[in-house]
C-alpha positions as CSV (number, residue, x, y, z in Angstrom):
1,X,30.1,-1.4,24.5
2,X,27.5,-1.6,21.6
3,X,26.4,-5.0,22.7
4,X,25.8,-3.8,26.2
5,X,23.7,-0.9,24.9
6,X,21.7,-3.2,22.7
7,X,21.0,-5.6,25.5
8,X,19.9,-2.8,27.9
9,X,17.8,-1.1,25.2
10,X,15.6,-4.1,24.6
11,X,14.5,-4.0,28.3
12,X,13.9,-0.3,28.2
13,X,11.8,-0.7,25.0
14,X,9.8,-3.5,26.6
15,X,9.2,-1.4,29.7
16,X,8.0,1.6,27.5
17,X,5.6,-0.5,25.5
18,X,4.2,-2.1,28.7
19,X,3.5,1.4,30.1
20,X,1.9,2.4,26.8
21,X,-0.3,-0.7,26.7
22,X,-1.4,-0.1,30.3
23,X,-2.4,3.4,29.5
24,X,-4.5,2.1,26.5
25,X,-6.8,0.3,28.9
26,X,-6.6,2.6,31.9
27,X,-7.9,5.6,29.9
28,X,-11.3,3.9,29.7
29,X,-11.7,4.2,33.4
30,X,-11.5,8.0,33.5
31,X,-14.3,10.5,32.7
32,X,-12.4,13.7,33.3
33,X,-11.3,15.2,29.9
34,X,-8.2,16.9,31.4
35,X,-7.0,13.6,33.0
36,X,-7.6,11.8,29.7
37,X,-5.6,14.4,27.8
38,X,-2.7,14.0,30.2
39,X,-2.6,10.3,29.8
40,X,-2.8,10.6,26.0
41,X,0.2,12.9,26.0
42,X,2.1,10.4,28.1
43,X,1.3,7.8,25.5
44,X,2.9,10.1,22.8
45,X,6.0,10.6,25.0
46,X,6.4,6.8,25.5
47,X,6.0,6.1,21.8
48,X,8.6,8.7,20.7
49,X,11.0,7.5,23.4
50,X,10.8,3.9,22.2
51,X,11.1,5.0,18.6
52,X,14.2,7.0,19.3
53,X,15.9,4.2,21.3
54,X,15.2,1.7,18.5
55,X,16.7,3.8,15.8
56,X,19.7,4.8,17.9
57,X,20.4,1.1,18.4
58,X,20.1,0.4,14.7
59,X,22.4,3.3,13.9
60,X,25.0,2.0,16.3
61,X,24.7,-1.5,14.8
62,X,24.9,-0.3,11.1
63,X,26.8,3.0,11.4
64,X,24.6,4.2,8.6
65,X,23.6,7.9,8.5
66,X,20.5,6.9,6.6
67,X,19.0,5.5,9.7
68,X,19.0,8.9,11.4
69,X,17.6,10.6,8.3
70,X,14.8,8.0,8.1
71,X,14.1,8.4,11.8
72,X,13.6,12.2,11.5
73,X,11.2,11.6,8.5
74,X,9.1,9.3,10.7
75,X,9.1,11.8,13.6
76,X,7.8,14.5,11.3
77,X,5.1,12.1,10.0
78,X,3.9,11.0,13.5
79,X,4.0,14.6,14.8
80,X,2.1,15.9,11.8
81,X,-0.5,13.1,12.1
82,X,-1.2,13.8,15.8
83,X,-1.3,17.6,15.4
84,X,-3.4,17.7,12.2
85,X,-6.0,15.3,13.5
86,X,-6.2,17.3,16.7
87,X,-6.5,20.7,15.0
88,X,-8.8,19.7,12.2
89,X,-11.1,17.5,14.3
90,X,-11.2,18.7,18.0
91,X,-13.7,15.8,18.7
92,X,-11.4,13.1,17.3
93,X,-10.6,10.0,19.3
94,X,-7.0,10.6,20.4
95,X,-6.6,7.1,21.6
96,X,-7.3,5.7,18.0
97,X,-4.8,8.2,16.6
98,X,-2.2,7.3,19.1
99,X,-2.6,3.5,18.6
100,X,-2.5,4.0,14.8
101,X,0.8,5.8,15.1
102,X,2.2,3.3,17.6
103,X,1.4,0.3,15.3
104,X,3.0,2.2,12.4
105,X,6.0,2.9,14.7
106,X,6.4,-0.8,15.5
107,X,6.2,-1.7,11.8
108,X,8.7,0.9,10.7
109,X,11.2,-0.3,13.3
110,X,11.0,-3.9,12.3
111,X,10.9,-3.2,8.5
112,X,13.9,-1.0,8.8
113,X,15.7,-3.8,10.5
114,X,14.7,-6.4,7.9
115,X,14.7,-4.4,4.6
116,X,15.5,-0.7,4.4
117,X,14.1,-0.3,0.9
118,X,10.8,-1.9,1.9
119,X,10.6,0.4,4.9
120,X,11.0,3.5,2.6
121,X,8.2,2.2,0.4
122,X,6.0,1.6,3.5
123,X,6.7,5.1,4.7
124,X,5.7,6.7,1.4
125,X,2.4,4.7,1.3
126,X,1.7,5.6,5.0
127,X,2.2,9.3,4.3
128,X,-0.1,9.2,1.3
129,X,-2.7,7.2,3.2
130,X,-2.7,9.6,6.2
131,X,-2.9,12.6,3.8
132,X,-6.0,11.0,2.2
133,X,-7.5,9.9,5.5
134,X,-7.7,13.5,6.7
135,X,-10.5,14.1,4.3
136,X,-12.5,11.0,5.2
137,X,-14.1,12.2,8.5
138,X,-15.5,15.2,6.6
139,X,-17.1,12.9,4.1
140,X,-18.6,10.7,6.8
141,X,-19.9,13.7,8.7
142,X,-21.3,15.7,5.7
143,X,-22.6,13.1,3.3
144,X,-25.9,11.9,4.8
145,X,-26.8,9.6,1.9
146,X,-24.1,7.0,2.2
147,X,-26.7,4.5,3.4
148,X,-28.6,4.8,0.0
149,X,-25.8,3.5,-2.2
150,X,-26.3,-0.2,-1.7
151,X,-26.3,-1.1,-5.4
152,X,-23.2,1.0,-6.0
153,X,-21.3,-0.8,-3.2
154,X,-22.3,-4.2,-4.6
155,X,-21.3,-3.4,-8.2
156,X,-17.9,-1.9,-7.1
157,X,-17.0,-4.8,-4.9
158,X,-18.0,-7.6,-7.4
159,X,-16.4,-5.8,-10.4
160,X,-13.1,-5.2,-8.5
161,X,-12.8,-8.8,-7.4
162,X,-13.8,-10.1,-10.9
163,X,-11.2,-7.9,-12.5
164,X,-8.5,-9.6,-10.4
165,X,-9.7,-13.0,-11.6
166,X,-9.5,-12.0,-15.2
167,X,-6.5,-9.7,-15.4
168,X,-4.7,-10.1,-12.1
169,X,-1.2,-11.5,-11.7
170,X,-0.3,-14.7,-9.9
171,X,1.6,-14.4,-6.6
172,X,2.3,-17.4,-4.4
173,X,-0.2,-19.5,-6.3
174,X,-3.1,-17.0,-6.0
175,X,-4.4,-14.1,-8.0
176,X,-4.2,-11.2,-5.5
177,X,-3.9,-8.0,-7.6
178,X,-2.1,-6.0,-10.1
179,X,1.6,-5.2,-10.2
180,X,2.8,-1.7,-11.2
181,X,6.2,0.0,-11.2
182,X,5.1,2.1,-8.2
183,X,3.4,-0.5,-6.0
184,X,1.3,-3.7,-6.0
185,X,-2.4,-3.1,-5.9
186,X,-4.6,-5.6,-4.1
187,X,-8.2,-4.7,-4.6
188,X,-9.5,-7.2,-2.0
189,X,-8.1,-5.0,0.8
190,X,-10.3,-2.0,-0.2
191,X,-13.2,-4.3,-1.1
192,X,-13.4,-5.2,2.5
193,X,-14.4,-1.7,3.4
194,X,-16.9,-1.4,0.5
195,X,-18.4,-4.8,1.5
196,X,-19.1,-3.5,5.0
197,X,-20.9,-0.5,3.6
198,X,-22.9,-2.7,1.3
199,X,-24.1,-5.0,4.0
200,X,-24.9,-2.1,6.4
201,X,-26.9,-0.2,3.7
202,X,-28.7,-3.4,2.8
203,X,-29.8,-4.2,6.3
204,X,-30.6,-0.5,6.9
205,X,-33.0,-0.8,3.9
206,X,-34.9,-3.8,5.2
207,X,-34.6,-6.8,7.5
208,X,-37.3,-8.9,5.8
209,X,-36.4,-12.4,4.9
210,X,-36.4,-11.7,1.1
211,X,-33.9,-8.9,1.5
212,X,-31.7,-11.1,3.8
213,X,-31.7,-13.8,1.1
214,X,-30.6,-11.3,-1.6
215,X,-27.9,-9.9,0.6
216,X,-26.6,-13.3,1.6
217,X,-26.5,-14.4,-2.1
218,X,-24.4,-11.3,-3.0
219,X,-22.1,-11.8,-0.1
220,X,-21.6,-15.4,-1.1
221,X,-20.8,-14.2,-4.6
222,X,-18.0,-12.0,-3.1
223,X,-16.6,-15.0,-1.2
224,X,-16.9,-17.3,-4.3
225,X,-14.9,-14.9,-6.5
226,X,-12.2,-14.7,-3.8
227,X,-12.1,-18.5,-3.6
228,X,-11.8,-18.8,-7.4
229,X,-8.8,-16.4,-7.2
230,X,-7.4,-18.5,-4.3
231,X,-7.4,-15.5,-2.0
232,X,-8.7,-17.6,0.9
233,X,-7.6,-15.2,3.7
234,X,-9.7,-12.3,2.3
235,X,-12.6,-14.8,1.6
236,X,-12.6,-15.9,5.2
237,X,-12.5,-12.4,6.6
238,X,-15.5,-11.3,4.4
239,X,-17.4,-14.4,5.5
240,X,-16.9,-13.8,9.2
241,X,-17.7,-10.1,8.9
242,X,-21.0,-10.9,7.2
243,X,-22.0,-13.4,9.8
244,X,-21.3,-11.0,12.6
245,X,-23.2,-8.2,11.0
246,X,-26.1,-10.5,10.1
247,X,-26.5,-11.7,13.7
248,X,-26.3,-8.2,15.2
249,X,-28.8,-6.8,12.7
250,X,-31.3,-9.7,13.0
251,X,-30.6,-11.1,16.5
252,X,-31.4,-14.6,15.0
253,X,-29.0,-17.4,16.2
254,X,-30.4,-19.6,13.5
255,X,-28.6,-17.6,10.9
256,X,-25.3,-18.0,12.7
257,X,-25.7,-21.8,12.9
258,X,-26.6,-22.0,9.3
259,X,-23.7,-19.8,8.3
260,X,-21.2,-21.8,10.4
261,X,-22.6,-25.0,8.9
262,X,-22.2,-23.7,5.3
263,X,-18.7,-22.4,6.1
264,X,-17.6,-25.8,7.5
265,X,-18.9,-27.5,4.3
266,X,-17.1,-24.9,2.2
267,X,-13.8,-25.5,4.1
268,X,-14.0,-29.3,3.5
269,X,-14.7,-28.7,-0.2
270,X,-11.7,-26.3,-0.4
271,X,-9.5,-28.9,1.2
272,X,-10.2,-31.4,-1.5
273,X,-10.4,-28.9,-4.4
274,X,-7.2,-26.8,-3.8
275,X,-3.8,-28.3,-3.4
276,X,-2.3,-25.3,-1.5
277,X,-5.1,-25.6,1.1
278,X,-4.2,-29.2,1.7
279,X,-0.5,-28.2,2.0
280,X,-1.3,-25.6,4.6
281,X,-3.3,-27.9,6.6
282,X,-0.6,-30.6,6.5
283,X,2.0,-27.9,7.5
284,X,-0.2,-26.8,10.4
285,X,-0.4,-30.3,11.7
286,X,3.4,-30.9,11.7
287,X,5.6,-28.4,10.0
288,X,8.8,-30.3,10.8
289,X,7.6,-33.4,9.1
290,X,7.2,-31.6,5.8
291,X,10.0,-29.0,6.2
292,X,11.2,-29.4,2.6
293,X,7.7,-29.4,1.2
294,X,6.1,-26.2,2.5
295,X,6.8,-26.5,6.2
296,X,9.9,-24.3,6.3
297,X,8.0,-21.1,6.8
298,X,6.1,-22.1,9.8
299,X,9.0,-24.1,11.3
300,X,11.4,-21.1,11.0
301,X,8.7,-18.9,12.5
302,X,8.4,-21.2,15.6
303,X,12.2,-21.4,15.9
304,X,12.5,-17.6,15.9
305,X,9.8,-17.1,18.5
306,X,11.3,-19.8,20.7
307,X,14.8,-18.3,20.3
308,X,13.6,-14.8,21.2
309,X,11.7,-16.1,24.3
310,X,10.2,-13.4,26.5
311,X,12.7,-10.6,26.2
312,X,14.1,-11.1,22.7
313,X,17.7,-11.1,21.4
314,X,17.9,-7.4,20.6
315,X,17.9,-5.5,17.3
316,X,20.3,-7.0,14.8
317,X,21.2,-9.8,17.2
318,X,18.9,-12.5,15.6
319,X,18.5,-13.9,12.1
320,X,14.9,-13.0,11.2
321,X,15.8,-12.9,7.5
322,X,15.9,-16.7,7.5
323,X,12.1,-16.6,7.9
324,X,10.4,-16.6,4.4
325,X,8.4,-13.4,3.7
326,X,9.3,-12.1,7.2
327,X,8.5,-8.5,6.1
328,X,4.8,-9.2,5.4
329,X,3.0,-12.4,6.5
330,X,5.5,-13.5,9.2
331,X,6.6,-10.2,10.7
332,X,5.3,-11.2,14.1
333,X,7.9,-14.0,14.2
334,X,10.7,-11.5,13.5
335,X,9.3,-9.2,16.3
336,X,9.2,-12.2,18.7
337,X,12.9,-13.1,17.9
338,X,14.5,-9.7,18.4
339,X,12.0,-7.7,20.5
340,X,10.7,-10.6,22.6
341,X,7.3,-12.2,23.2
342,X,6.4,-9.7,25.9
343,X,6.8,-6.9,23.3
344,X,4.7,-9.0,20.8
345,X,1.9,-9.6,23.4
346,X,1.8,-5.8,24.1
347,X,1.4,-5.2,20.4
348,X,-1.6,-7.6,20.3
349,X,-3.1,-5.8,23.3
350,X,-2.8,-2.5,21.5
351,X,-4.7,-4.0,18.6
352,X,-7.4,-5.3,21.1
353,X,-7.7,-1.8,22.6
354,X,-8.4,-0.5,19.1
355,X,-11.2,-3.1,18.7
356,X,-12.7,-2.2,22.0
357,X,-12.8,1.4,21.0
358,X,-14.5,0.4,17.7
359,X,-17.1,-1.5,19.6
360,X,-17.6,1.3,22.0
361,X,-18.3,3.7,19.1
362,X,-20.7,1.1,17.5
363,X,-22.7,0.7,20.7
364,X,-23.1,4.4,21.3
365,X,-24.2,5.4,17.8
366,X,-27.9,5.8,17.3
367,X,-28.0,5.5,13.6
368,X,-28.4,1.8,12.6
369,X,-26.4,2.2,9.4
370,X,-23.4,3.7,11.0
371,X,-23.6,1.3,14.0
372,X,-23.3,-1.7,11.6
373,X,-20.4,0.0,9.7
374,X,-18.4,0.5,12.9
375,X,-19.1,-3.1,13.9
376,X,-18.2,-4.5,10.5
377,X,-14.9,-2.5,10.2
378,X,-13.9,-3.4,13.8
379,X,-14.6,-7.1,13.1
380,X,-12.7,-7.0,9.9
381,X,-9.7,-5.4,11.6
382,X,-9.4,-7.7,14.7
383,X,-10.2,-10.9,12.7
384,X,-7.3,-10.1,10.3
385,X,-5.0,-9.6,13.3
386,X,-6.1,-13.0,14.6
387,X,-5.6,-14.8,11.3
388,X,-2.1,-13.2,10.8
389,X,-0.8,-14.0,14.3
390,X,-2.6,-17.3,14.5
391,X,-0.9,-18.5,11.3
392,X,2.5,-17.4,12.5
393,X,2.2,-19.2,15.9
394,X,0.7,-22.4,14.3
395,X,-2.5,-21.8,16.2
396,X,-4.4,-22.1,12.9
397,X,-3.3,-22.9,9.4
398,X,-1.6,-20.0,7.7
399,X,-3.9,-17.8,5.5
400,X,-1.4,-15.4,4.0
401,X,-2.8,-12.2,5.5
402,X,-0.8,-9.3,7.1
403,X,-0.9,-7.6,10.4
404,X,-2.6,-4.3,9.7
405,X,-0.3,-1.2,10.0
406,X,2.6,-3.4,11.0
407,X,3.4,-5.7,8.1
408,X,4.7,-4.6,4.7
409,X,1.9,-4.2,2.2
410,X,0.8,-1.2,0.3
411,X,-2.9,-2.0,-0.2
412,X,-3.3,-3.4,3.3
413,X,-1.6,-0.3,4.9
414,X,-3.6,2.2,2.8
415,X,-7.0,0.4,3.4
416,X,-6.3,0.2,7.2
417,X,-5.5,3.9,7.5
418,X,-8.7,4.7,5.6
419,X,-10.6,2.3,7.9
420,X,-9.3,4.1,11.0
421,X,-10.3,7.4,9.4
422,X,-13.8,6.1,8.9
423,X,-13.9,5.1,12.5
424,X,-12.8,8.6,13.4
425,X,-15.6,10.1,11.3
426,X,-18.1,7.8,13.1
427,X,-16.7,8.9,16.5
428,X,-17.2,12.5,15.5
429,X,-20.8,11.6,14.5
430,X,-21.3,10.1,17.9
431,X,-20.1,13.2,19.6
432,X,-22.4,15.3,17.4
433,X,-25.3,13.0,18.4
434,X,-24.5,13.4,22.1
435,X,-24.3,17.2,21.7
436,X,-27.7,17.2,19.9
437,X,-29.3,15.1,22.6
438,X,-27.9,17.4,25.4
439,X,-29.0,20.5,23.5
440,X,-32.6,19.1,23.0
441,X,-32.7,18.2,26.7
442,X,-31.7,21.8,27.7
443,X,-34.2,23.3,25.2
444,X,-37.0,21.1,26.6
445,X,-36.1,22.0,30.2
446,X,-35.9,25.7,29.3
447,X,-39.3,25.6,27.6
448,X,-40.8,23.8,30.5
449,X,-39.5,26.4,32.9
450,X,-40.7,29.2,30.7
451,X,-44.2,27.7,30.6
452,X,-44.3,27.4,34.4
453,X,-43.2,31.0,34.8
454,X,-45.8,32.5,32.4
455,X,-48.7,30.2,33.3
456,X,-51.6,31.8,35.5
457,X,-51.7,30.5,39.0
458,X,-54.8,28.4,39.7
459,X,-56.4,28.3,43.1
460,X,-57.0,24.9,44.5
461,X,-60.0,24.0,46.7
462,X,-57.7,23.5,49.6
463,X,-56.3,27.0,49.1
464,X,-59.9,28.5,49.2
465,X,-60.7,26.7,52.4
466,X,-57.6,27.9,54.1
467,X,-58.1,31.5,53.0
468,X,-60.2,33.6,55.6
469,X,-63.6,34.9,54.5
470,X,-63.8,38.6,53.6
471,X,-65.7,40.7,56.1
472,X,-68.5,42.9,54.9
473,X,-67.7,46.6,55.3
474,X,-69.5,48.5,58.1
475,X,-70.3,45.5,60.2
476,X,-68.4,44.0,63.0
477,X,-67.9,40.4,63.5
478,X,-70.1,39.0,66.2
479,X,-68.3,38.3,69.5
480,X,-68.3,34.7,70.5
481,X,-70.2,34.0,73.7
482,X,-67.9,33.3,76.5
483,X,-68.8,30.1,78.4
484,X,-67.8,29.6,82.0
485,X,-65.9,26.5,82.7
486,X,-67.9,23.9,84.5
487,X,-66.9,23.3,88.1
488,X,-65.6,19.9,88.9
489,X,-67.7,17.7,91.1
490,X,-65.8,16.7,94.1
């Protein structure tokens, strides 16, 4: 009986996430606020239904009461997040809030299936991150001098990355961060956000060639420190984010070609300088040929995705624990094995809808600094998703980055929640700008009407010609002589 429920549940969950994904994109076609609110509420219902079914199945499979308790904790977190954001910020983008909760929901389901203790840690970090994120939109909205802190952003970013090189611990052959009893801290995740603010403030200051050279040199220094610490995934993200922001700010294709050329040369140099880069490239070419020498991870990932096929095997019906680091770098393979490829594709489309929303906000902002910030954060988010899923599916060599909000990782989760909160603050700023524009239009229209009502009426020459001449008093107008009509000559 349990097996039947598990097999039916996977189809129901696939149907629910397909409907949710469809609403993510159909909302963009509606302008009516009431209709949008209705669709957003339907999204919440679909998410909570999928969440409940998944944990009911895991409870039936494990017969562990902890699953139900953990489920209730998550329901409280998701409900509080949606309600608090809506109450504190009436102008907030509900679609971004819903997608953030949905991606967290997918991550909690898979992490609970893979490792319950990791799921508990992820939940605690998510709760702390959401609590902190509620303050971020206020900071973005009230602090008008964020564009003036260029030097501060540069110093913080470079110092944080340099501290990892000097004092950081080694994990997987790379220096990624610091290990504590509570959690592992990876500064490069937060430096991504600081770096975006640095580039945006620098280009806001000036777009002269001298300033571009200085900004490029400092950006290259960020990348160089990450390369020295062998955090090549973060280095690649920062490099791509800078190229995108540079092109959008300057509109010079030459800078893009020069950056791509420099990046290509740097990739070749990294291949010959770092052994683990060569290993990843060899594994990418043929993971089965080097299965015992580094290819196991990618090979097991491909086996899992192929076994799950389109509809998956069902929760607790596969063996995703055989995939190395399945909770973090390769969680997409675990999702593909038990939830199915359709489910995984819907998750990717939800990430894409977030990116579309980020770009929509960036295009509609009038302030150049905030426009570049929204663009940079959106590029950072979607490119990390691309690197994570591309490495799992052998589309590109593995870079060791996580899927934001889905994979296990304290620093990645916290920084992504803060990133979404910054986007919410920019969305509120955009709404404020639209209200200011509408108010100014109404004020100008009202002032114009007031001037027209109080202005003296001027007589035009045409009016004077049409008006009959005033007759002098006491005199009659002369009668016109009546002329007899001429007789026709016959």
